[in-house]
Backbone and ligand atoms as CSV (ligand in chain L), in Angstrom:
chain,resi,resn,atom,element,x,y,z
A,1,MET,N,N,88.225,146.385,77.037
A,1,MET,CA,C,87.833,145.586,78.208
A,1,MET,C,C,86.559,146.170,78.834
A,2,THR,N,N,85.609,145.317,79.125
A,2,THR,CA,C,84.385,145.812,79.765
A,2,THR,C,C,84.472,145.590,81.279
A,3,THR,N,N,83.969,146.564,82.031
A,3,THR,CA,C,83.965,146.424,83.484
A,3,THR,C,C,82.536,146.172,83.917
A,4,ARG,N,N,82.365,145.116,84.718
A,4,ARG,CA,C,81.011,144.833,85.209
A,4,ARG,C,C,80.646,145.816,86.305
A,5,ALA,N,N,79.376,146.160,86.353
A,5,ALA,CA,C,78.915,147.042,87.427
A,5,ALA,C,C,78.994,146.278,88.738
A,6,PRO,N,N,79.339,146.973,89.833
A,6,PRO,CA,C,79.392,146.271,91.113
A,6,PRO,C,C,78.015,145.762,91.515
A,7,LEU,N,N,78.015,144.667,92.252
A,7,LEU,CA,C,76.774,144.078,92.763
A,7,LEU,C,C,76.359,144.850,94.018
A,8,ASP,N,N,75.098,145.232,94.084
A,8,ASP,CA,C,74.614,145.893,95.303
A,8,ASP,C,C,74.332,144.850,96.379
A,9,VAL,N,N,74.900,145.033,97.536
A,9,VAL,CA,C,74.676,144.116,98.665
A,9,VAL,C,C,74.194,144.934,99.858
A,10,LEU,N,N,73.049,144.524,100.403
A,10,LEU,CA,C,72.505,145.238,101.557
A,10,LEU,C,C,73.358,144.942,102.777
A,11,ILE,N,N,73.657,145.979,103.531
A,11,ILE,CA,C,74.487,145.811,104.730
A,11,ILE,C,C,73.859,146.586,105.876
A,12,ARG,N,N,73.958,146.001,107.071
A,12,ARG,CA,C,73.428,146.671,108.263
A,12,ARG,C,C,74.549,146.740,109.295
A,13,ARG,N,N,74.691,147.911,109.897
A,13,ARG,CA,C,75.697,148.037,110.962
A,13,ARG,C,C,75.082,147.584,112.274
A,14,VAL,N,N,75.647,146.540,112.842
A,14,VAL,CA,C,75.241,146.089,114.172
A,14,VAL,C,C,75.886,147.024,115.204
A,15,ASP,N,N,77.086,147.470,114.881
A,15,ASP,CA,C,77.786,148.478,115.677
A,15,ASP,C,C,77.737,149.767,114.870
A,16,PRO,N,N,77.030,150.801,115.366
A,16,PRO,CA,C,76.801,151.994,114.548
A,16,PRO,C,C,78.068,152.749,114.185
A,17,GLU,N,N,79.161,152.485,114.889
A,17,GLU,CA,C,80.391,153.255,114.629
A,17,GLU,C,C,81.363,152.560,113.672
A,18,VAL,N,N,81.098,151.321,113.353
A,18,VAL,CA,C,82.103,150.582,112.563
A,18,VAL,C,C,82.154,151.128,111.130
A,19,PRO,N,N,83.354,151.363,110.579
A,19,PRO,CA,C,83.429,151.748,109.163
A,19,PRO,C,C,82.938,150.592,108.283
A,20,LEU,N,N,82.246,150.911,107.195
A,20,LEU,CA,C,81.775,149.840,106.305
A,20,LEU,C,C,82.971,149.151,105.647
A,21,PRO,N,N,82.813,147.855,105.311
A,21,PRO,CA,C,83.913,147.158,104.610
A,21,PRO,C,C,84.259,147.901,103.331
A,22,GLN,N,N,85.544,147.994,103.051
A,22,GLN,CA,C,85.995,148.746,101.876
A,22,GLN,C,C,87.064,147.974,101.141
A,23,TYR,N,N,87.062,148.124,99.803
A,23,TYR,CA,C,88.177,147.623,99.005
A,23,TYR,C,C,89.297,148.643,99.109
A,24,ALA,N,N,90.475,148.202,99.543
A,24,ALA,CA,C,91.574,149.154,99.768
A,24,ALA,C,C,92.031,149.778,98.455
A,25,ARG,N,N,92.047,148.971,97.371
A,25,ARG,CA,C,92.517,149.487,96.077
A,25,ARG,C,C,91.609,148.987,94.972
A,26,PRO,N,N,91.540,149.748,93.843
A,26,PRO,CA,C,90.757,149.256,92.707
A,26,PRO,C,C,91.304,147.890,92.294
A,27,GLY,N,N,90.414,146.963,91.971
A,27,GLY,CA,C,90.862,145.634,91.547
A,27,GLY,C,C,91.015,144.650,92.682
A,28,ASP,N,N,90.914,145.108,93.936
A,28,ASP,CA,C,91.006,144.175,95.059
A,28,ASP,C,C,89.800,143.228,95.054
A,29,ALA,N,N,90.031,141.983,95.427
A,29,ALA,CA,C,88.947,140.997,95.473
A,29,ALA,C,C,88.219,141.043,96.811
A,30,GLY,N,N,88.930,141.442,97.854
A,30,GLY,CA,C,88.347,141.387,99.196
A,30,GLY,C,C,88.159,142.769,99.799
A,31,ALA,N,N,87.055,142.944,100.506
A,31,ALA,CA,C,86.805,144.181,101.252
A,31,ALA,C,C,87.156,143.908,102.713
A,32,ASP,N,N,87.893,144.834,103.322
A,32,ASP,CA,C,88.400,144.589,104.678
A,32,ASP,C,C,87.295,144.557,105.727
A,33,LEU,N,N,87.408,143.578,106.618
A,33,LEU,CA,C,86.505,143.473,107.770
A,33,LEU,C,C,87.284,143.874,109.013
A,34,ARG,N,N,86.598,144.559,109.929
A,34,ARG,CA,C,87.254,145.035,111.152
A,34,ARG,C,C,86.643,144.377,112.373
A,35,THR,N,N,87.451,144.286,113.421
A,35,THR,CA,C,86.901,143.800,114.688
A,35,THR,C,C,86.305,144.983,115.456
A,36,THR,N,N,85.177,144.753,116.124
A,36,THR,CA,C,84.612,145.819,116.961
A,36,THR,C,C,85.035,145.640,118.412
A,37,GLU,N,N,85.786,144.541,118.663
A,37,GLU,CA,C,86.266,144.308,120.034
A,37,GLU,C,C,87.778,144.250,120.024
A,38,SER,N,N,88.394,144.835,121.031
A,38,SER,CA,C,89.837,144.657,121.167
A,38,SER,C,C,90.085,143.322,121.874
A,39,CYS,N,N,91.239,142.754,121.618
A,39,CYS,CA,C,91.575,141.509,122.320
A,39,CYS,C,C,93.063,141.221,122.181
A,40,GLU,N,N,93.555,140.392,123.090
A,40,GLU,CA,C,94.948,139.950,122.996
A,40,GLU,C,C,94.949,138.432,122.941
A,41,LEU,N,N,95.706,137.894,121.988
A,41,LEU,CA,C,95.767,136.447,121.813
A,41,LEU,C,C,97.174,135.950,122.137
A,42,ALA,N,N,97.259,135.058,123.099
A,42,ALA,CA,C,98.538,134.411,123.408
A,42,ALA,C,C,98.872,133.434,122.274
A,43,PRO,N,N,100.145,133.019,122.167
A,43,PRO,CA,C,100.499,132.039,121.136
A,43,PRO,C,C,99.572,130.822,121.202
A,44,GLY,N,N,99.018,130.447,120.072
A,44,GLY,CA,C,98.146,129.262,119.999
A,44,GLY,C,C,96.700,129.528,120.350
A,45,GLU,N,N,96.401,130.729,120.857
A,45,GLU,CA,C,95.031,131.020,121.302
A,45,GLU,C,C,94.152,131.436,120.111
A,46,ARG,N,N,92.840,131.171,120.234
A,46,ARG,CA,C,91.918,131.618,119.190
A,46,ARG,C,C,90.740,132.336,119.814
A,47,VAL,N,N,90.037,133.119,118.969
A,47,VAL,CA,C,88.901,133.884,119.468
A,47,VAL,C,C,87.933,134.119,118.307
A,48,VAL,N,N,86.659,134.242,118.645
A,48,VAL,CA,C,85.663,134.609,117.629
A,48,VAL,C,C,85.407,136.114,117.770
A,49,LEU,N,N,85.769,136.869,116.743
A,49,LEU,CA,C,85.652,138.332,116.824
A,49,LEU,C,C,84.459,138.835,116.015
A,50,PRO,N,N,83.706,139.784,116.584
A,50,PRO,CA,C,82.583,140.377,115.848
A,50,PRO,C,C,83.077,141.448,114.884
A,51,THR,N,N,82.388,141.598,113.762
A,51,THR,CA,C,82.800,142.603,112.771
A,51,THR,C,C,81.871,143.810,112.762
A,52,GLY,N,N,80.748,143.713,113.479
A,52,GLY,CA,C,79.835,144.853,113.539
A,52,GLY,C,C,78.947,145.023,112.324
A,53,VAL,N,N,78.989,144.064,111.388
A,53,VAL,CA,C,78.116,144.177,110.210
A,53,VAL,C,C,77.412,142.861,109.913
A,54,SER,N,N,76.204,142.986,109.360
A,54,SER,CA,C,75.520,141.821,108.788
A,54,SER,C,C,75.068,142.214,107.388
A,55,ILE,N,N,74.940,141.212,106.508
A,55,ILE,CA,C,74.619,141.501,105.104
A,55,ILE,C,C,73.503,140.594,104.616
A,56,ALA,N,N,72.885,140.981,103.517
A,56,ALA,CA,C,71.903,140.122,102.832
A,56,ALA,C,C,72.374,139.962,101.392
A,57,LEU,N,N,72.957,138.808,101.100
A,57,LEU,CA,C,73.447,138.540,99.745
A,57,LEU,C,C,72.292,138.081,98.874
A,58,PRO,N,N,72.330,138.407,97.576
A,58,PRO,CA,C,71.317,137.854,96.678
A,58,PRO,C,C,71.479,136.335,96.579
A,59,GLU,N,N,70.384,135.626,96.288
A,59,GLU,CA,C,70.457,134.178,96.044
A,59,GLU,C,C,71.507,133.914,94.962
A,60,GLY,N,N,72.234,132.808,95.103
A,60,GLY,CA,C,73.230,132.480,94.084
A,60,GLY,C,C,74.606,133.071,94.380
A,61,TYR,N,N,74.709,133.769,95.513
A,61,TYR,CA,C,75.995,134.332,95.921
A,61,TYR,C,C,76.360,133.806,97.301
A,62,ALA,N,N,77.643,133.854,97.614
A,62,ALA,CA,C,78.122,133.592,98.977
A,62,ALA,C,C,79.281,134.551,99.213
A,63,ALA,N,N,79.571,134.797,100.480
A,63,ALA,CA,C,80.742,135.628,100.798
A,63,ALA,C,C,81.710,134.761,101.590
A,64,PHE,N,N,82.979,134.940,101.315
A,64,PHE,CA,C,83.999,134.119,101.960
A,64,PHE,C,C,84.931,135.003,102.785
A,65,VAL,N,N,85.100,134.609,104.041
A,65,VAL,CA,C,85.952,135.366,104.967
A,65,VAL,C,C,87.372,134.819,104.829
A,66,HIS,N,N,88.235,135.622,104.241
A,66,HIS,CA,C,89.622,135.188,103.984
A,66,HIS,C,C,90.585,135.889,104.941
A,67,PRO,N,N,91.734,135.238,105.186
A,67,PRO,CA,C,92.760,135.899,106.007
A,67,PRO,C,C,93.384,137.076,105.261
A,68,ARG,N,N,94.080,137.935,105.999
A,68,ARG,CA,C,94.887,139.003,105.389
A,68,ARG,C,C,96.339,138.545,105.406
A,69,SER,N,N,96.962,138.567,104.235
A,69,SER,CA,C,98.326,138.015,104.161
A,69,SER,C,C,99.321,138.806,104.985
A,70,GLY,N,N,99.135,140.111,105.093
A,70,GLY,CA,C,100.069,140.932,105.880
A,70,GLY,C,C,100.082,140.476,107.334
A,71,LEU,N,N,98.891,140.276,107.897
A,71,LEU,CA,C,98.796,139.813,109.296
A,71,LEU,C,C,99.397,138.427,109.446
A,72,ALA,N,N,99.184,137.588,108.439
A,72,ALA,CA,C,99.718,136.222,108.486
A,72,ALA,C,C,101.242,136.254,108.472
A,73,ALA,N,N,101.811,137.033,107.551
A,73,ALA,CA,C,103.271,137.061,107.399
A,73,ALA,C,C,103.941,137.743,108.591
A,74,ARG,N,N,103.354,138.850,109.057
A,74,ARG,CA,C,104.011,139.624,110.123
A,74,ARG,C,C,103.774,139.030,111.500
A,75,CYS,N,N,102.548,138.538,111.749
A,75,CYS,CA,C,102.180,138.164,113.125
A,75,CYS,C,C,101.793,136.690,113.276
A,76,GLY,N,N,101.687,135.944,112.175
A,76,GLY,CA,C,101.268,134.539,112.293
A,76,GLY,C,C,99.782,134.396,112.557
A,77,VAL,N,N,99.001,135.421,112.192
A,77,VAL,CA,C,97.551,135.357,112.439
A,77,VAL,C,C,96.859,134.644,111.277
A,78,ALA,N,N,96.063,133.635,111.600
A,78,ALA,CA,C,95.328,132.874,110.584
A,78,ALA,C,C,93.867,132.804,110.989
A,79,LEU,N,N,93.035,132.314,110.079
A,79,LEU,CA,C,91.632,132.057,110.398
A,79,LEU,C,C,91.466,130.551,110.522
A,80,VAL,N,N,90.843,130.117,111.593
A,80,VAL,CA,C,90.736,128.685,111.882
A,80,VAL,C,C,89.976,127.970,110.768
A,81,ASN,N,N,88.939,128.617,110.244
A,81,ASN,CA,C,88.066,127.974,109.263
A,81,ASN,C,C,88.239,128.554,107.864
A,82,ALA,N,N,89.419,129.095,107.570
A,82,ALA,CA,C,89.599,129.821,106.306
A,82,ALA,C,C,89.321,128.961,105.076
A,83,PRO,N,N,88.586,129.443,104.093
A,83,PRO,CA,C,87.799,130.656,104.209
A,83,PRO,C,C,86.458,130.367,104.883
A,84,GLY,N,N,86.027,131.259,105.770
A,84,GLY,CA,C,84.705,131.128,106.370
A,84,GLY,C,C,83.647,131.402,105.314
A,85,THR,N,N,82.560,130.670,105.373
A,85,THR,CA,C,81.500,130.805,104.368
A,85,THR,C,C,80.305,131.546,104.942
A,86,VAL,N,N,79.925,132.653,104.318
A,86,VAL,CA,C,78.718,133.380,104.718
A,86,VAL,C,C,77.646,133.063,103.676
A,87,ASP,N,N,76.614,132.344,104.114
A,87,ASP,CA,C,75.546,131.916,103.199
A,87,ASP,C,C,74.647,133.094,102.839
A,88,ALA,N,N,74.020,132.971,101.660
A,88,ALA,CA,C,73.138,134.053,101.190
A,88,ALA,C,C,72.012,134.324,102.185
A,89,GLY,N,N,71.565,133.282,102.871
A,89,GLY,CA,C,70.437,133.459,103.797
A,89,GLY,C,C,70.841,133.935,105.190
A,90,TYR,N,N,72.121,134.097,105.446
A,90,TYR,CA,C,72.576,134.450,106.801
A,90,TYR,C,C,72.375,135.941,107.057
A,91,ARG,N,N,71.700,136.248,108.141
A,91,ARG,CA,C,71.424,137.656,108.478
A,91,ARG,C,C,72.094,138.078,109.783
A,92,GLY,N,N,72.836,137.141,110.389
A,92,GLY,CA,C,73.504,137.460,111.651
A,92,GLY,C,C,74.757,138.294,111.404
A,93,GLU,N,N,75.362,138.725,112.481
A,93,GLU,CA,C,76.618,139.475,112.385
A,93,GLU,C,C,77.718,138.555,111.847
A,94,ILE,N,N,78.499,139.060,110.923
A,94,ILE,CA,C,79.634,138.279,110.411
A,94,ILE,C,C,80.698,138.222,111.497
A,95,LYS,N,N,81.181,137.011,111.766
A,95,LYS,CA,C,82.206,136.808,112.800
A,95,LYS,C,C,83.462,136.262,112.140
A,96,VAL,N,N,84.575,136.453,112.793
A,96,VAL,CA,C,85.863,135.998,112.257
A,96,VAL,C,C,86.557,135.159,113.325
A,97,ILE,N,N,86.917,133.939,112.964
A,97,ILE,CA,C,87.540,133.027,113.941
A,97,ILE,C,C,89.058,133.093,113.747
A,98,VAL,N,N,89.684,133.886,114.606
A,98,VAL,CA,C,91.100,134.219,114.450
A,98,VAL,C,C,91.947,133.336,115.370
A,99,VAL,N,N,93.115,132.921,114.881
A,99,VAL,CA,C,94.042,132.162,115.726
A,99,VAL,C,C,95.437,132.757,115.597
A,100,ASN,N,N,96.133,132.801,116.708
A,100,ASN,CA,C,97.523,133.267,116.711
A,100,ASN,C,C,98.440,132.053,116.589
A,101,LEU,N,N,99.024,131.875,115.415
A,101,LEU,CA,C,99.887,130.706,115.185
A,101,LEU,C,C,101.351,130.996,115.503
A,102,ASP,N,N,101.648,132.211,115.958
A,102,ASP,CA,C,103.042,132.479,116.314
A,102,ASP,C,C,103.392,131.666,117.567
A,103,PRO,N,N,104.538,130.969,117.563
A,103,PRO,CA,C,104.880,130.122,118.710
A,103,PRO,C,C,105.329,130.903,119.937
A,104,ARG,N,N,105.682,132.198,119.777
A,104,ARG,CA,C,106.253,132.944,120.907
A,104,ARG,C,C,105.541,134.242,121.252
A,105,GLU,N,N,105.079,134.992,120.242
A,105,GLU,CA,C,104.580,136.359,120.482
A,105,GLU,C,C,103.063,136.402,120.592
A,106,ALA,N,N,102.588,137.179,121.555
A,106,ALA,CA,C,101.147,137.463,121.613
A,106,ALA,C,C,100.809,138.483,120.526
A,107,VAL,N,N,99.542,138.528,120.142
A,107,VAL,CA,C,99.114,139.537,119.173
A,107,VAL,C,C,97.921,140.288,119.764
A,108,ARG,N,N,97.909,141.600,119.542
A,108,ARG,CA,C,96.838,142.413,120.107
A,108,ARG,C,C,96.061,143.111,119.004
A,109,PHE,N,N,94.733,143.015,119.061
A,109,PHE,CA,C,93.874,143.748,118.124
A,109,PHE,C,C,93.143,144.836,118.878
A,110,GLU,N,N,93.127,146.025,118.286
A,110,GLU,CA,C,92.338,147.127,118.844
A,110,GLU,C,C,91.019,147.206,118.081
A,111,ARG,N,N,90.033,147.864,118.720
A,111,ARG,CA,C,88.742,148.081,118.069
A,111,ARG,C,C,88.959,148.751,116.705
A,112,PHE,N,N,88.329,148.186,115.691
A,112,PHE,CA,C,88.354,148.649,114.299
A,112,PHE,C,C,89.636,148.308,113.550
A,113,ASP,N,N,90.502,147.498,114.136
A,113,ASP,CA,C,91.612,146.954,113.341
A,113,ASP,C,C,91.051,146.061,112.241
A,114,ARG,N,N,91.731,146.057,111.089
A,114,ARG,CA,C,91.309,145.188,109.984
A,114,ARG,C,C,91.843,143.776,110.239
A,115,ILE,N,N,90.942,142.807,110.301
A,115,ILE,CA,C,91.362,141.463,110.714
A,115,ILE,C,C,91.175,140.408,109.629
A,116,ALA,N,N,90.378,140.710,108.601
A,116,ALA,CA,C,90.098,139.709,107.566
A,116,ALA,C,C,89.556,140.442,106.349
A,117,GLN,N,N,89.293,139.713,105.284
A,117,GLN,CA,C,88.690,140.335,104.104
A,117,GLN,C,C,87.562,139.455,103.586
A,118,LEU,N,N,86.547,140.134,103.052
A,118,LEU,CA,C,85.347,139.444,102.597
A,118,LEU,C,C,85.319,139.434,101.065
A,119,VAL,N,N,85.281,138.218,100.502
A,119,VAL,CA,C,85.235,138.053,99.043
A,119,VAL,C,C,83.847,137.540,98.672
A,120,VAL,N,N,83.137,138.293,97.859
A,120,VAL,CA,C,81.782,137.875,97.441
A,120,VAL,C,C,81.885,137.188,96.084
A,121,GLN,N,N,81.266,136.022,95.980
A,121,GLN,CA,C,81.342,135.258,94.733
A,121,GLN,C,C,80.006,134.621,94.393
A,122,GLN,N,N,79.810,134.403,93.080
A,122,GLN,CA,C,78.662,133.608,92.658
A,122,GLN,C,C,78.959,132.145,92.942
A,123,VAL,N,N,77.958,131.432,93.371
A,123,VAL,CA,C,78.154,129.994,93.632
A,123,VAL,C,C,77.047,129.197,92.949
A,124,GLU,N,N,77.410,128.039,92.449
A,124,GLU,CA,C,76.436,127.159,91.793
A,124,GLU,C,C,75.693,126.339,92.821
A,125,LYS,N,N,74.442,126.142,92.604
A,125,LYS,CA,C,73.684,125.139,93.370
A,125,LYS,C,C,73.621,123.904,92.465
A,126,VAL,N,N,74.080,122.778,92.954
A,126,VAL,CA,C,74.121,121.586,92.084
A,126,VAL,C,C,73.037,120.588,92.479
A,127,ARG,N,N,72.705,119.747,91.544
A,127,ARG,CA,C,71.860,118.585,91.826
A,127,ARG,C,C,72.767,117.378,91.747
A,128,PHE,N,N,72.922,116.636,92.822
A,128,PHE,CA,C,73.799,115.464,92.794
A,128,PHE,C,C,73.069,114.312,92.101
A,129,GLN,N,N,73.682,113.812,91.040
A,129,GLN,CA,C,73.094,112.723,90.255
A,129,GLN,C,C,73.910,111.468,90.525
A,130,GLU,N,N,73.358,110.545,91.258
A,130,GLU,CA,C,74.110,109.340,91.611
A,130,GLU,C,C,74.282,108.411,90.413
A,131,VAL,N,N,75.526,107.923,90.259
A,131,VAL,CA,C,75.828,106.962,89.190
A,131,VAL,C,C,76.662,105.827,89.785
A,132,ALA,N,N,76.694,104.673,89.095
A,132,ALA,CA,C,77.489,103.538,89.581
A,132,ALA,C,C,78.967,103.766,89.291
A,133,GLU,N,N,79.284,104.375,88.168
A,133,GLU,CA,C,80.672,104.627,87.771
A,133,GLU,C,C,80.801,106.067,87.297
A,134,LEU,N,N,81.892,106.736,87.698
A,134,LEU,CA,C,82.148,108.091,87.210
A,134,LEU,C,C,82.933,108.029,85.904
A,135,PRO,N,N,82.795,109.017,85.026
A,135,PRO,CA,C,83.567,109.020,83.780
A,135,PRO,C,C,85.069,109.084,84.049
A,136,ALA,N,N,85.854,108.469,83.132
A,136,ALA,CA,C,87.315,108.437,83.301
A,136,ALA,C,C,87.893,109.842,83.195
A,137,SER,N,N,89.067,110.040,83.824
A,137,SER,CA,C,89.774,111.326,83.704
A,137,SER,C,C,91.268,111.072,83.795
A,138,ALA,N,N,92.070,112.065,83.403
A,138,ALA,CA,C,93.526,111.903,83.433
A,138,ALA,C,C,94.022,111.705,84.857
A,139,ARG,N,N,93.451,112.398,85.831
A,139,ARG,CA,C,93.909,112.292,87.228
A,139,ARG,C,C,93.397,111.025,87.895
A,140,ALA,N,N,92.250,110.566,87.455
A,140,ALA,CA,C,91.594,109.408,88.072
A,140,ALA,C,C,91.504,109.585,89.587
A,141,GLU,N,N,92.037,108.646,90.375
A,141,GLU,CA,C,91.909,108.770,91.840
A,141,GLU,C,C,93.147,109.351,92.503
A,142,GLY,N,N,94.085,109.850,91.697
A,142,GLY,CA,C,95.323,110.407,92.268
A,142,GLY,C,C,95.058,111.692,93.033
A,143,GLY,N,N,95.545,111.757,94.260
A,143,GLY,CA,C,95.378,112.966,95.063
A,143,GLY,C,C,96.404,112.963,96.171
A,144,PHE,N,N,96.307,113.884,97.102
A,144,PHE,CA,C,97.187,113.934,98.274
A,144,PHE,C,C,98.653,113.788,97.895
A,145,GLY,N,N,99.126,114.615,96.956
A,145,GLY,CA,C,100.548,114.597,96.594
A,145,GLY,C,C,100.894,113.601,95.513
A,146,SER,N,N,99.900,113.101,94.756
A,146,SER,CA,C,100.182,112.082,93.742
A,146,SER,C,C,101.055,112.626,92.619
A,147,THR,N,N,101.113,113.966,92.464
A,147,THR,CA,C,101.960,114.520,91.399
A,147,THR,C,C,103.389,114.722,91.885
A,148,GLY,N,N,103.680,114.302,93.122
A,148,GLY,CA,C,105.054,114.361,93.610
A,148,GLY,C,C,105.217,115.385,94.712
A,149,GLY,N,N,106.236,115.168,95.546
A,149,GLY,CA,C,106.582,116.163,96.551
A,149,GLY,C,C,105.985,115.939,97.918
A,150,HIS,N,N,104.843,115.283,97.970
A,150,HIS,CA,C,104.214,115.087,99.281
A,150,HIS,C,C,103.782,113.636,99.438
A,151,ALA,N,N,104.666,112.732,99.100
A,151,ALA,CA,C,104.288,111.321,99.058
A,151,ALA,C,C,103.819,110.801,100.406
A,152,ALA,N,N,104.324,111.415,101.499
A,152,ALA,CA,C,104.011,110.864,102.822
A,152,ALA,C,C,102.655,111.307,103.345
A,153,VAL,N,N,101.994,112.240,102.686
A,153,VAL,CA,C,100.777,112.820,103.251
A,153,VAL,C,C,99.699,111.770,103.492
A,154,GLY,N,N,99.489,110.895,102.503
A,154,GLY,CA,C,98.442,109.878,102.644
A,154,GLY,C,C,98.686,108.981,103.836
A,155,ALA,N,N,99.942,108.514,103.975
A,155,ALA,CA,C,100.278,107.611,105.079
A,155,ALA,C,C,100.110,108.302,106.421
A,156,GLY,N,N,100.374,109.611,106.475
A,156,GLY,CA,C,100.324,110.352,107.727
A,156,GLY,C,C,98.922,110.589,108.249
A,157,LEU,N,N,97.893,110.303,107.455
A,157,LEU,CA,C,96.538,110.602,107.899
A,157,LEU,C,C,96.131,109.779,109.101
A,158,VAL,N,N,96.605,108.521,109.168
A,158,VAL,CA,C,96.284,107.689,110.321
A,158,VAL,C,C,97.436,107.855,111.298
A,159,GLU,N,N,97.169,108.560,112.401
A,159,GLU,CA,C,98.282,109.004,113.232
A,159,GLU,C,C,98.602,108.094,114.397
A,160,SER,N,N,97.598,107.661,115.138
A,160,SER,CA,C,97.930,106.942,116.352
A,160,SER,C,C,97.025,105.728,116.525
A,161,ALA,N,N,97.527,104.779,117.294
A,161,ALA,CA,C,96.721,103.602,117.599
A,161,ALA,C,C,96.066,103.824,118.952
A,162,GLY,N,N,94.897,103.318,119.144
A,162,GLY,CA,C,94.203,103.498,120.416
A,162,GLY,C,C,92.894,102.747,120.345
A,163,PRO,N,N,92.068,102.887,121.375
A,163,PRO,CA,C,90.827,102.135,121.395
A,163,PRO,C,C,89.926,102.420,120.196
A,164,ASP,N,N,90.039,103.639,119.614
A,164,ASP,CA,C,89.164,103.980,118.504
A,164,ASP,C,C,89.822,103.771,117.155
A,165,SER,N,N,91.073,103.274,117.152
A,165,SER,CA,C,91.755,103.130,115.877
A,165,SER,C,C,91.364,101.813,115.235
A,166,GLY,N,N,91.720,101.692,113.985
A,166,GLY,CA,C,91.404,100.479,113.256
A,166,GLY,C,C,91.351,100.822,111.798
A,167,PRO,N,N,91.093,99.830,110.946
A,167,PRO,CA,C,91.098,100.110,109.527
A,167,PRO,C,C,90.115,101.229,109.194
A,168,GLY,N,N,90.605,102.227,108.472
A,168,GLY,CA,C,89.721,103.301,108.017
A,168,GLY,C,C,89.435,104.360,109.060
A,169,ARG,N,N,89.931,104.205,110.288
A,169,ARG,CA,C,89.666,105.230,111.311
A,169,ARG,C,C,90.765,106.274,111.303
A,170,ARG,N,N,90.403,107.547,111.312
A,170,ARG,CA,C,91.393,108.607,111.435
A,170,ARG,C,C,91.380,109.067,112.873
A,171,THR,N,N,92.481,108.860,113.558
A,171,THR,CA,C,92.542,109.287,114.954
A,171,THR,C,C,93.742,110.186,115.148
A,172,GLY,N,N,93.915,110.662,116.356
A,172,GLY,CA,C,95.110,111.437,116.660
A,172,GLY,C,C,94.786,112.886,116.905
A,173,GLY,N,N,95.544,113.526,117.796
A,173,GLY,CA,C,95.325,114.930,118.109
A,173,GLY,C,C,93.902,115.125,118.587
A,174,ASN,N,N,93.337,116.316,118.368
A,174,ASN,CA,C,91.950,116.507,118.770
A,174,ASN,C,C,91.015,116.458,117.575
A,175,ARG,N,N,91.532,116.010,116.421
A,175,ARG,CA,C,90.699,115.985,115.225
A,175,ARG,C,C,89.525,115.033,115.429
A,176,TYR,N,N,89.773,113.882,116.045
A,176,TYR,CA,C,88.717,112.896,116.202
A,176,TYR,C,C,87.637,113.441,117.122
A,177,ALA,N,N,88.067,114.055,118.251
A,177,ALA,CA,C,87.102,114.610,119.197
A,177,ALA,C,C,86.226,115.663,118.523
A,178,SER,N,N,86.852,116.531,117.682
A,178,SER,CA,C,86.086,117.593,117.044
A,178,SER,C,C,85.020,117.023,116.116
A,179,VAL,N,N,85.383,115.968,115.381
A,179,VAL,CA,C,84.432,115.379,114.443
A,179,VAL,C,C,83.264,114.789,115.207
A,180,VAL,N,N,83.532,114.172,116.339
A,180,VAL,CA,C,82.446,113.593,117.145
A,180,VAL,C,C,81.502,114.695,117.605
A,181,SER,N,N,82.052,115.833,118.111
A,181,SER,CA,C,81.189,116.926,118.583
A,181,SER,C,C,80.333,117.459,117.450
A,182,ASP,N,N,80.931,117.596,116.268
A,182,ASP,CA,C,80.196,118.143,115.130
A,182,ASP,C,C,79.036,117.233,114.769
A,183,ARG,N,N,79.311,115.898,114.757
A,183,ARG,CA,C,78.273,114.929,114.398
A,183,ARG,C,C,77.123,115.008,115.384
A,184,GLU,N,N,77.446,115.244,116.653
A,184,GLU,CA,C,76.410,115.262,117.676
A,184,GLU,C,C,75.784,116.639,117.847
A,185,GLY,N,N,76.150,117.567,116.959
A,185,GLY,CA,C,75.539,118.902,116.972
A,185,GLY,C,C,75.918,119.731,118.176
A,186,GLN,N,N,77.109,119.474,118.745
A,186,GLN,CA,C,77.525,120.250,119.929
A,186,GLN,C,C,78.287,121.488,119.517
L,1,DUT,O1,O,83.815,132.731,109.237
L,1,DUT,C1,C,82.578,132.680,109.298
L,1,DUT,C2,C,81.857,131.550,108.897
L,1,DUT,C3,C,80.486,131.559,109.023
L,1,DUT,N1,N,79.834,132.645,109.529
L,1,DUT,C4,C,78.374,132.667,109.628
L,1,DUT,C5,C,77.745,132.840,108.248
L,1,DUT,C6,C,77.309,131.480,107.868
L,1,DUT,O2,O,76.200,131.535,106.987
L,1,DUT,C7,C,76.990,130.868,109.211
L,1,DUT,C8,C,77.128,129.391,109.249
L,1,DUT,O3,O,78.428,129.052,108.851
L,1,DUT,P1,P,78.808,127.562,108.431
L,1,DUT,O4,O,77.764,127.008,107.531
L,1,DUT,O5,O,80.220,127.570,107.981
L,1,DUT,O6,O,78.755,126.903,109.869
L,1,DUT,P2,P,78.257,125.502,110.355
L,1,DUT,O7,O,79.126,125.128,111.483
L,1,DUT,O8,O,78.132,124.537,109.210
L,1,DUT,O9,O,76.859,125.917,110.960
L,1,DUT,P3,P,75.377,125.748,110.447
L,1,DUT,O10,O,74.955,124.425,110.986
L,1,DUT,O11,O,74.652,126.905,111.077
L,1,DUT,O12,O,75.383,125.835,108.943
L,1,DUT,O13,O,77.909,131.443,110.129
L,1,DUT,C9,C,80.542,133.778,109.910
L,1,DUT,O14,O,79.983,134.765,110.368
L,1,DUT,N2,N,81.897,133.752,109.790
């Protein structure tokens, strides 16, 4: 078996005291990211936490901010945008958008607690070639539970009726409001 040499990635400490991201064990895909700020999250609360580092990835790579399963299983901590995407051109501090999904318990992070893991991967840049018809495939248009087990998922997408509802409109909860803000660049 051949082992590839690790990729060199330039890193800058925004917080001079933060330990650099590290792979906990040989063979790990993700290097742990730490928060440089302590915080307490009530059930359902979310926060954007700084990690104290910024990186410069080579072109053709991206880094993905993934949750830590231990925190998820023990405390119900998730990442709102999992996996967060760090673009090759991004030079700002890497941030982690953490949410406490536990219905009852608050969760507390201390400075330098490990809150997420960073997975660096090669990514393709594609050229979209428009066609009138796509080539046939075994799956065709089947999705959203078409292989069984989640038959209701498709029907559940349209949740509520209201002034903005109608054929093809997805409404309900705050999903609609969020999409509007995103479209308007807010
Ligand atoms: O969990 C994350 C996700 C993103 N980023 C940084 C790196 C990334 O390159 C930049 C923009 O992220 P993204 O493209 O996901 O955000 P957007 O909402 O689409 O913003 P933009 O319009 O700046 O692309 O924010 C993080 O620090 N942490």
